C-alpha positions as CSV (number, residue, x, y, z in Angstrom):
1,M,27.2,-12.4,12.3
2,K,24.8,-13.7,10.0
3,I,21.1,-14.9,12.0
4,L,18.3,-16.7,10.7
5,L,15.3,-15.7,12.9
6,A,12.7,-19.2,12.0
7,Q,9.3,-17.8,13.5
8,L,7.7,-21.6,13.5
9,N,4.4,-23.1,14.7
10,P,4.7,-25.7,16.7
11,K,1.9,-27.7,17.3
12,I,1.8,-29.0,20.8
13,G,2.6,-32.8,21.2
14,D,4.0,-33.4,17.6
15,L,7.3,-33.8,18.1
16,T,8.3,-35.3,14.9
17,G,6.2,-33.4,12.6
18,N,7.4,-29.9,14.5
19,T,11.2,-31.6,14.2
20,D,10.5,-32.4,10.5
21,K,9.9,-28.3,10.6
22,I,12.9,-27.7,12.5
23,I,15.6,-29.6,10.5
24,D,13.4,-28.4,7.2
25,V,14.7,-24.8,8.3
26,I,18.1,-26.0,8.4
27,E,18.4,-28.3,5.3
28,R,17.5,-25.3,3.4
29,Y,20.0,-22.4,4.9
30,R,22.8,-24.8,5.5
31,D,24.8,-23.8,2.3
32,T,24.1,-19.9,2.3
33,D,26.6,-17.7,4.6
34,T,23.5,-18.1,7.8
35,E,26.2,-18.6,10.9
36,M,23.1,-19.4,13.3
37,I,19.7,-20.6,12.8
38,V,17.5,-19.4,16.5
39,F,14.2,-20.8,16.9
40,P,11.8,-20.1,19.9
41,E,10.9,-21.9,23.2
42,L,9.6,-25.2,23.7
43,S,9.8,-25.4,19.6
44,I,10.0,-29.7,19.7
45,C,7.1,-30.3,22.2
46,G,5.1,-26.6,21.4
47,Y,4.0,-24.2,24.5
48,L,2.7,-25.8,27.1
49,P,2.1,-29.3,27.1
50,A,0.7,-29.2,30.4
51,D,0.8,-33.1,32.0
52,L,2.3,-34.3,28.9
53,F,5.4,-33.4,30.2
54,L,5.0,-36.4,33.3
55,H,4.8,-38.8,30.5
56,E,8.2,-40.9,30.5
57,S,7.7,-41.9,26.7
58,F,7.0,-37.9,26.2
59,I,10.7,-36.5,27.3
60,S,12.3,-39.3,26.0
61,G,10.5,-38.3,22.4
62,M,11.7,-35.6,22.6
63,E,15.6,-36.7,23.2
64,K,15.4,-38.2,20.3
65,E,14.4,-35.4,18.2
66,L,17.0,-33.4,19.9
67,D,19.1,-35.9,18.4
68,R,17.6,-35.7,15.1
69,I,18.5,-31.5,15.5
70,V,22.0,-32.2,15.9
71,R,22.7,-35.1,13.5
72,A,21.0,-32.1,10.7
73,S,23.2,-29.3,12.3
74,K,26.1,-29.6,9.7
75,N,28.1,-26.4,9.2
76,V,25.4,-24.5,11.0
77,V,25.1,-23.2,14.3
78,V,21.5,-23.8,15.9
79,I,19.5,-22.7,19.4
80,V,16.9,-24.4,20.0
81,G,14.3,-24.9,22.7
82,F,12.7,-28.0,24.5
83,A,12.3,-29.4,27.7
84,R,15.2,-31.9,29.5
85,R,15.4,-34.2,32.4
86,N,17.1,-32.5,35.5
87,P,20.5,-34.3,35.8
88,N,20.0,-32.7,39.5
89,Y,18.1,-34.4,42.1
90,E,16.3,-31.4,43.5
91,E,12.9,-29.5,43.1
92,K,11.1,-30.8,39.7
93,D,12.7,-33.6,37.1
94,L,12.7,-31.5,34.0
95,L,14.1,-28.2,32.9
96,N,12.5,-26.0,30.1
97,S,15.7,-25.3,27.8
98,A,17.9,-24.6,24.8
99,A,20.0,-26.3,22.8
100,V,23.6,-24.5,21.7
101,I,24.1,-26.8,18.9
102,Q,27.2,-26.5,16.3
103,N,28.1,-28.6,13.5
104,Q,26.5,-32.1,14.8
105,K,27.8,-31.1,18.3
106,L,25.9,-30.3,21.3
107,L,28.0,-26.9,22.5
108,G,25.4,-27.0,25.8
109,V,22.7,-26.2,27.4
110,Y,21.1,-22.6,28.6
111,D,18.2,-23.7,31.0
112,K,15.5,-21.5,31.9
113,C,16.5,-19.6,35.2
114,L,12.8,-17.4,35.8
115,L,9.8,-20.0,36.0
116,P,6.7,-17.4,35.8
117,T,3.6,-19.2,38.0
118,Y,1.3,-16.2,37.5
119,D,-2.1,-15.8,34.8
120,V,-2.2,-18.8,32.5
121,F,1.6,-20.2,33.4
122,S,2.7,-23.0,35.7
123,E,5.9,-23.5,34.3
124,R,7.0,-24.4,38.3
125,R,4.8,-27.7,38.2
126,Y,6.7,-28.6,35.2
127,F,10.4,-27.1,35.9
128,A,13.4,-26.7,38.0
129,R,14.7,-23.1,38.0
130,G,18.2,-22.6,36.5
131,K,21.2,-21.5,38.1
132,S,22.5,-18.6,36.0
133,A,22.9,-17.2,32.7
134,Q,25.9,-18.4,30.1
135,V,27.4,-17.2,27.5
136,Y,28.5,-19.6,24.5
137,L,31.3,-19.1,21.7
138,V,30.1,-19.6,18.7
139,N,32.5,-18.6,14.9
140,G,34.4,-15.8,17.7
141,K,31.0,-14.5,19.1
142,R,30.5,-14.4,22.4
143,V,26.4,-15.6,22.3
144,A,24.3,-15.4,25.2
145,V,20.9,-16.9,25.3
146,L,17.7,-15.8,28.2
147,I,14.6,-17.8,28.0
148,C,11.0,-15.5,27.9
149,E,11.2,-14.3,31.4
150,D,14.2,-14.1,31.8
151,I,14.5,-10.9,30.7
152,W,11.4,-9.4,31.4
153,Q,11.9,-8.7,35.7
154,H,15.1,-6.6,34.3
155,A,13.0,-3.8,32.2
156,G,10.7,-3.4,35.1
157,Y,8.4,-5.5,34.7
158,E,7.2,-7.4,37.7
159,I,4.2,-9.4,38.0
160,S,2.5,-8.8,41.3
161,G,3.0,-12.1,43.5
162,T,6.7,-12.9,41.5
163,N,9.6,-12.0,43.3
164,Y,12.3,-13.4,41.8
165,Q,16.1,-13.3,43.3
166,L,18.1,-14.1,40.5
167,D,18.2,-11.4,37.1
168,P,20.1,-13.1,33.9
169,V,20.7,-9.6,32.5
170,K,22.6,-8.5,35.1
171,E,24.8,-11.5,35.7
172,L,25.6,-10.7,31.9
173,V,27.4,-8.0,32.3
174,T,30.3,-9.6,33.8
175,Y,30.7,-11.8,30.3
176,K,30.1,-9.2,27.9
177,P,28.4,-10.7,25.0
178,D,28.4,-9.5,21.7
179,I,25.0,-10.4,21.2
180,V,21.7,-11.8,23.5
181,V,19.3,-14.5,22.1
182,N,16.2,-14.7,23.5
183,L,13.7,-17.8,22.7
184,T,10.1,-17.4,23.7
185,A,7.0,-18.4,23.2
186,S,4.8,-14.9,24.4
187,P,0.6,-15.2,24.6
188,F,-0.6,-12.6,22.6
189,I,-2.7,-9.3,24.1
190,T,-3.3,-6.1,23.0
191,K,-0.3,-3.6,22.0
192,K,2.3,-6.5,23.9
193,V,4.9,-5.6,20.7
194,D,5.5,-2.1,22.5
195,K,6.1,-3.5,25.9
196,R,8.8,-6.4,24.3
197,V,10.7,-3.7,22.7
198,E,11.0,-2.2,25.8
199,V,11.9,-5.0,27.2
200,C,14.5,-5.8,24.9
201,R,16.1,-2.3,24.7
202,A,16.3,-2.7,28.3
203,V,18.2,-5.6,28.2
204,T,20.4,-3.3,25.4
205,K,20.8,-0.9,27.3
206,T,22.5,-2.5,30.5
207,L,24.7,-5.3,28.0
208,K,25.6,-3.0,25.5
209,C,25.1,-5.6,22.8
210,P,22.3,-6.4,20.3
211,I,19.6,-8.4,21.2
212,V,16.8,-11.3,19.2
213,Y,14.2,-12.1,20.3
214,A,12.4,-15.1,18.8
215,C,9.1,-15.6,19.2
216,Q,6.9,-18.4,18.7
217,V,3.3,-18.3,16.5
218,G,0.3,-20.0,16.4
219,S,-2.4,-20.8,19.0
220,N,-2.7,-23.7,21.1
221,D,-5.5,-24.2,22.7
222,S,-7.0,-20.8,24.2
223,L,-3.8,-19.0,24.1
224,I,-2.8,-17.2,20.8
225,F,1.0,-16.5,20.0
226,D,1.8,-13.6,17.3
227,G,4.9,-13.7,16.5
228,Y,6.3,-10.9,15.6
229,S,10.3,-11.6,16.4
230,L,12.4,-8.5,17.3
231,Y,16.0,-7.5,16.3
232,L,17.8,-4.4,18.1
233,D,21.0,-2.9,17.6
234,E,23.4,-2.5,20.7
235,N,21.7,0.8,21.1
236,G,18.5,-0.5,21.2
237,V,17.4,1.0,18.1
238,L,14.7,-1.5,16.2
239,R,15.9,-2.7,13.4
240,Q,13.7,-5.5,12.3
241,V,10.4,-7.0,13.0
242,A,8.5,-10.4,11.8
243,K,5.6,-10.8,10.5
244,G,2.5,-11.2,12.5
245,F,0.6,-14.2,13.0
246,V,2.2,-16.2,10.4
247,E,5.5,-18.1,10.5
248,D,8.9,-16.3,9.1
249,E,12.3,-16.1,8.3
250,M,13.8,-13.1,9.1
251,V,17.5,-12.9,9.0
252,I,19.6,-10.6,10.3
253,D,22.9,-9.3,9.7
254,T,24.5,-7.9,12.8
255,E,27.7,-6.2,11.2
256,K,24.9,-4.2,8.9
257,K,22.7,-1.0,9.8
258,P,19.4,-1.1,8.5
259,Y,17.1,1.9,9.1
260,G,15.9,2.0,12.8
261,I,11.9,1.5,12.5
262,S,9.4,2.5,14.3
263,Y,6.5,-0.3,14.4
264,N,3.1,1.4,13.8
265,H,0.7,-1.2,14.8
266,D,-2.6,-1.3,14.3
267,E,-4.7,-2.6,17.4
268,M,-7.5,-3.5,15.5
269,Y,-5.6,-5.5,12.8
270,D,-3.6,-7.7,15.4
271,L,-7.0,-7.9,17.6
272,Y,-9.1,-9.7,14.8
273,A,-5.8,-11.6,13.9
274,A,-5.0,-13.3,16.9
275,L,-8.8,-14.1,17.3
276,R,-9.0,-15.7,13.0
277,L,-5.5,-17.5,13.8
278,G,-7.0,-18.9,17.3
279,V,-10.1,-19.9,15.3
280,R,-8.1,-21.3,12.7
281,D,-5.1,-23.4,14.1
282,Y,-8.3,-25.1,16.8
283,F,-9.7,-26.5,13.9
284,K,-6.0,-27.5,12.0
285,K,-4.5,-29.0,15.0
286,S,-7.6,-31.3,15.9
287,N,-7.9,-32.1,12.6
288,Q,-12.0,-30.4,12.5
289,K,-12.9,-28.2,9.2
290,T,-16.5,-27.4,9.9
291,A,-17.9,-25.0,12.3
292,I,-21.8,-24.4,13.8
293,V,-21.9,-21.1,14.5
294,S,-26.0,-19.9,15.8
295,L,-26.5,-17.1,14.1
296,S,-29.4,-14.9,15.9
297,G,-29.2,-11.7,13.7
298,G,-27.2,-9.8,16.5
299,I,-24.1,-8.8,16.6
300,D,-21.9,-11.1,18.7
301,S,-22.6,-14.3,16.4
302,A,-22.4,-12.5,13.2
303,I,-18.8,-11.4,14.6
304,V,-18.3,-15.2,14.9
305,A,-19.5,-15.7,11.9
306,A,-17.3,-13.8,10.1
307,I,-14.1,-14.4,11.8
308,A,-14.6,-18.0,11.8
309,R,-15.4,-17.6,7.7
310,D,-12.0,-15.8,7.5
311,A,-10.2,-18.6,9.0
312,L,-12.1,-21.5,8.1
313,G,-13.4,-20.7,4.4
314,A,-17.0,-20.3,3.9
315,E,-17.7,-23.4,2.3
316,N,-16.3,-24.9,5.9
317,I,-19.2,-22.3,7.9
318,I,-22.8,-23.7,8.5
319,G,-24.8,-21.0,10.1
320,V,-28.2,-21.6,11.6
321,H,-31.0,-19.3,12.4
322,I,-32.8,-21.0,15.4
323,P,-36.2,-18.7,15.4
324,S,-39.2,-19.2,18.0
325,Q,-42.4,-17.2,18.7
326,N,-40.2,-14.5,20.7
327,T,-37.8,-14.1,17.1
328,S,-38.6,-10.9,15.2
329,K,-38.9,-10.4,11.6
330,E,-35.7,-7.8,11.7
331,S,-33.7,-10.8,13.4
332,R,-34.3,-13.5,10.9
333,E,-33.9,-11.3,8.2
334,D,-30.7,-9.9,9.3
335,A,-29.8,-13.9,10.4
336,F,-30.2,-14.5,6.4
337,K,-28.6,-11.3,5.0
338,L,-25.7,-12.1,7.0
339,A,-24.5,-15.1,5.7
340,E,-25.6,-14.3,2.1
341,N,-22.8,-12.2,3.1
342,L,-20.3,-14.1,4.4
343,G,-21.5,-16.7,1.3
344,I,-21.4,-19.0,4.1
345,D,-24.7,-22.2,4.1
346,Y,-27.3,-21.1,5.7
347,K,-29.6,-23.4,7.9
348,E,-33.2,-22.9,9.4
349,I,-34.9,-24.8,12.2
350,P,-37.8,-22.6,13.5
351,I,-38.5,-24.5,17.5
352,N,-42.3,-23.2,18.4
353,A,-43.8,-26.4,18.5
354,T,-40.7,-28.2,20.2
355,F,-41.0,-25.5,22.9
356,Q,-44.6,-25.2,22.7
357,H,-45.0,-29.4,23.0
358,L,-41.9,-29.7,26.1
359,K,-43.7,-27.2,27.7
360,E,-46.7,-28.9,27.9
361,K,-44.3,-31.8,29.0
362,L,-43.3,-30.4,31.8
363,E,-46.2,-27.9,32.9
364,P,-48.0,-31.2,35.1
365,T,-44.7,-31.5,37.0
366,F,-44.3,-28.0,37.6
367,L,-47.5,-27.5,38.7
368,M,-46.9,-31.0,41.6
369,E,-44.3,-29.2,42.8
370,K,-45.8,-25.3,43.0
371,H,-44.4,-25.2,46.2
372,L,-41.1,-25.4,45.3
373,Y,-40.8,-22.4,43.5
374,E,-43.7,-20.3,44.9
375,N,-42.4,-16.9,45.2
376,T,-39.0,-17.2,43.6
377,R,-37.7,-15.3,40.7
378,A,-38.7,-18.9,38.4
379,Q,-42.0,-18.1,38.8
380,K,-41.9,-14.7,38.6
381,D,-39.9,-13.8,35.4
382,D,-40.6,-17.4,34.1
383,I,-36.8,-17.8,33.4
384,T,-37.5,-21.5,33.4
385,L,-38.8,-21.3,30.4
386,E,-36.6,-19.1,28.6
387,N,-33.4,-21.4,29.6
388,L,-35.8,-23.7,28.5
389,E,-35.9,-22.1,25.0
390,A,-32.3,-21.7,24.9
391,R,-31.9,-24.9,25.4
392,I,-33.6,-26.4,22.7
393,R,-31.3,-24.2,20.3
394,G,-28.4,-26.0,22.5
395,V,-29.4,-29.4,21.5
396,L,-30.7,-28.6,18.1
397,L,-26.7,-26.9,17.1
398,M,-25.1,-30.0,19.0
399,S,-27.0,-32.3,17.2
400,L,-25.9,-30.5,13.7
401,A,-22.3,-30.9,14.4
402,N,-22.7,-34.7,15.2
403,K,-24.0,-34.9,12.4
404,C,-21.6,-32.5,10.3
405,R,-18.8,-34.0,12.4
406,G,-18.3,-30.7,12.8
407,L,-18.1,-27.9,16.1
408,V,-20.2,-25.7,17.4
409,L,-18.6,-22.2,18.1
410,N,-19.8,-20.8,20.9
411,T,-20.9,-16.7,20.7
412,G,-20.9,-15.3,24.0
413,N,-18.9,-12.4,24.6
414,K,-17.4,-11.2,28.0
415,S,-19.6,-9.3,29.7
416,E,-23.0,-11.5,29.6
417,I,-19.9,-14.7,30.5
418,A,-18.5,-12.8,33.5
419,L,-22.7,-11.5,34.9
420,G,-23.5,-15.1,34.1
421,Y,-25.8,-13.8,31.6
422,T,-25.9,-17.3,29.9
423,T,-27.7,-20.7,29.8
424,L,-25.6,-23.5,30.9
425,Y,-26.2,-26.2,28.1
426,G,-28.0,-23.8,26.3
427,D,-26.3,-20.5,24.7
428,A,-23.0,-21.6,26.9
429,I,-22.3,-24.8,24.7
430,G,-19.4,-25.2,22.7
431,A,-15.9,-26.9,21.4
432,L,-14.5,-23.0,21.7
433,S,-15.3,-19.5,22.6
434,V,-13.8,-16.9,20.1
435,I,-15.5,-13.9,21.7
436,G,-15.4,-15.0,25.5
437,D,-12.6,-12.6,26.1
438,L,-14.2,-9.3,24.2
439,V,-16.4,-7.4,26.2
440,K,-19.3,-6.1,24.7
441,T,-18.5,-2.4,24.1
442,E,-15.2,-4.2,22.0
443,C,-18.1,-6.0,20.5
444,Y,-18.8,-3.6,18.5
445,R,-15.3,-1.9,17.5
446,V,-14.9,-5.0,15.8
447,A,-18.2,-4.8,13.9
448,H,-17.9,-1.7,12.8
449,W,-13.8,-3.1,12.0
450,I,-15.2,-5.6,9.7
451,N,-17.5,-3.2,8.2
452,R,-14.3,-0.3,7.6
453,E,-14.6,-1.4,3.6
454,Y,-18.0,-2.5,2.8
455,E,-20.7,-3.4,5.0
456,L,-20.6,-7.5,5.7
457,I,-22.0,-7.6,9.1
458,P,-25.8,-5.8,8.2
459,K,-26.3,-2.0,9.7
460,R,-28.8,-3.0,11.5
461,T,-27.6,-6.0,13.2
462,I,-25.1,-3.4,14.5
463,E,-27.3,-0.4,15.4
464,K,-30.5,-2.5,17.2
465,P,-30.6,-3.1,21.2
466,P,-29.1,-5.8,21.8
467,T,-31.0,-8.9,23.0
468,T,-30.9,-12.9,24.0
469,I,-34.8,-13.0,22.3
470,L,-35.7,-15.4,24.9
471,R,-38.6,-13.2,25.8
472,H,-41.1,-10.8,23.3
473,H,-39.3,-7.8,23.3
474,Q,-36.7,-8.6,25.8
475,Y,-33.5,-6.0,25.8
476,D,-30.3,-6.7,27.8
477,D,-30.7,-3.3,29.3
478,E,-33.4,-4.2,31.5
479,T,-31.8,-7.0,33.4
480,L,-28.3,-5.3,32.8
481,P,-26.7,-2.1,34.0
482,P,-25.4,-0.3,30.7
483,Y,-22.8,-2.4,29.0
484,E,-20.8,0.7,29.4
485,I,-20.3,0.5,33.1
486,V,-20.1,-3.2,32.8
487,D,-17.2,-3.6,30.6
488,R,-15.6,-0.9,32.9
489,V,-16.1,-2.6,35.6
490,I,-15.0,-6.1,34.3
491,E,-11.8,-4.2,32.9
492,A,-11.1,-2.5,36.3
493,Y,-12.3,-5.5,38.5
494,V,-11.2,-8.8,36.2
495,E,-8.0,-7.3,35.0
496,Q,-6.6,-4.5,37.0
497,H,-7.5,-6.1,40.2
498,K,-9.0,-3.1,41.7
499,T,-11.0,-2.9,44.9
500,L,-14.8,-1.4,44.7
501,E,-13.8,2.0,46.2
502,E,-11.1,2.6,42.8
503,I,-13.5,1.7,41.0
504,V,-16.6,3.8,42.2
505,N,-14.1,6.7,43.0
506,E,-12.3,6.7,39.5
507,N,-15.3,6.2,37.6
508,N,-18.1,8.5,39.2
509,Y,-20.2,5.3,39.4
510,S,-22.6,4.5,42.3
511,A,-21.2,2.3,45.2
512,E,-24.1,0.4,44.8
513,Q,-24.2,-0.4,41.0
514,V,-20.1,-1.9,40.8
515,D,-21.3,-4.1,43.8
516,H,-23.9,-5.3,41.6
517,I,-21.7,-6.4,38.7
518,I,-19.5,-7.5,41.1
519,R,-21.6,-9.9,43.0
520,R,-22.7,-11.3,40.2
521,I,-19.5,-11.7,38.9
522,F,-18.5,-14.0,41.9
523,K,-22.2,-15.7,41.8
524,H,-21.6,-17.7,38.4
525,E,-18.6,-18.9,38.7
526,H,-20.0,-22.3,38.6
527,K,-20.8,-21.5,35.0
528,R,-17.6,-20.6,33.8
529,G,-16.5,-24.0,35.4
530,Q,-18.4,-25.5,32.5
531,A,-17.6,-22.8,29.7
532,P,-15.8,-24.0,26.8
533,P,-11.8,-23.1,26.5
534,I,-12.5,-18.9,25.7
535,L,-9.0,-17.9,23.0
536,K,-7.4,-15.1,25.7
537,V,-6.6,-11.2,24.1
538,T,-6.4,-9.5,27.0
539,T,-4.0,-9.3,29.9
540,K,-7.2,-11.5,32.1
541,C,-9.4,-14.0,30.1
542,F,-11.6,-16.7,32.4
543,G,-10.5,-20.0,32.1
544,A,-6.9,-21.1,33.0
545,G,-5.8,-17.5,33.7
546,R,-8.4,-16.9,36.3
547,M,-8.9,-19.6,39.1
548,Y,-11.6,-19.4,41.6
549,P,-13.6,-21.5,43.8
550,L,-16.4,-22.4,42.0
551,H,-18.1,-21.8,45.3
552,S,-16.7,-19.2,48.1
553,S,-17.8,-17.5,51.4
554,Y,-15.2,-15.2,51.7
555,K,-15.4,-11.8,51.7
556,T,-12.8,-9.6,50.0
557,E,-12.2,-6.3,50.1
558,I,-14.0,-5.8,47.3
559,Y,-17.7,-5.8,49.3
């Protein structure tokens, strides 16, 4: 059988536009020897429209677009993902489905059986569960259709908190399918392609037939879909891989046996490409062009500026250096050099006079209320004035964004966000957090990767000690534990859900040090609740995938 796997980048809610792309593919391949065209999960509406599903007009619109696809399917078989009304009065009103269409007729509809509710997924909020696996007779071949999560538990990838009672793959054994088609919208995390191959291989081992794994590509809000669709033969040999991070059309001939391949991905390329795609699609799908990036002369803002330049073009980036009385000459030089290397617009807006003016205005009030903050950290460290400086920068950046009709890109990293080492309404502002899921040590790896061929980010930017530049000669290690320790604790506690005792024993850290870091993570939940959306690239990203109350007195086993 000759199959076309169409790896598309849908836009959330653009039912007509997404369907136009689907029909364009059908029309271009209709008169070829292609027998079947496969599109990813929820291709008509994009993954995941969230509460748009609750609007009657949204579902009705999807039905109309599916009808267009049916009419366009002359002389070809099409399998496409969409959401439909649940014909049974039970659980939820909708089903996450795949339509199997042949020559302008709807052969049937498969409904996703296993609905994830962990991490960023909330499918049980909208969908009822499908009842069983199904096989469709297509051009003399028994084609089994499954959707994303339906195959993961079978391979042993069980997520904590899930206990599915049904295994759709095992249910297919008695049907003896000739091929399995899996439609998926599988968000990117580093090295996930390797896991997908193993998941597909487990299916071929059980069913003794090939599998076509059709992945969505593109970015929607915080989620990035990397593509890399797969084809494995009946022996579990990886035969073809679609391109990553771009739309692709992969032609598969199940009667031929191309050489087996070993997919050796470049982890740093994938990470960078994911972030670049996240920025590009965020702007494109929100009809925006101009990005404002605060250039401090530090490594975080340098990485964000480089990614933004590659995603949107140098002509659409404005780099803004906002020096104060605490800004060093070296920071100004590094910020200017970075902008010059990237070829982006550079603006400099000093704030010393503004800061002094506001300080003078506030001091009488501070003195009047002295009894309220005596012996507090605000008085001892003068953190109030440090935050004032950061908030002045926030006001200037947002004002520039308003004037230029652009968006501010947040430059905070995961380590800072975790520990609350950020100022609300200051450096915490932005429409999108580009590196908010990268710990500080990972930022250094990305910076070195960016500079792999030539020095784009100034060498001094990478080598100098990190600082917030809110006090004279202020460095991060004066306030925080070493980033090597902070980052390992974040990875172990936030991403791997390990306890304090496990972290201490596995890393030979002091219990006091680990406890301090974890307490800071909990203490600043309210800041993260007001943060911009973060591009997700790890197994656990702050934001939609990690849901905690903003304030809680509950003491877990970590204490």
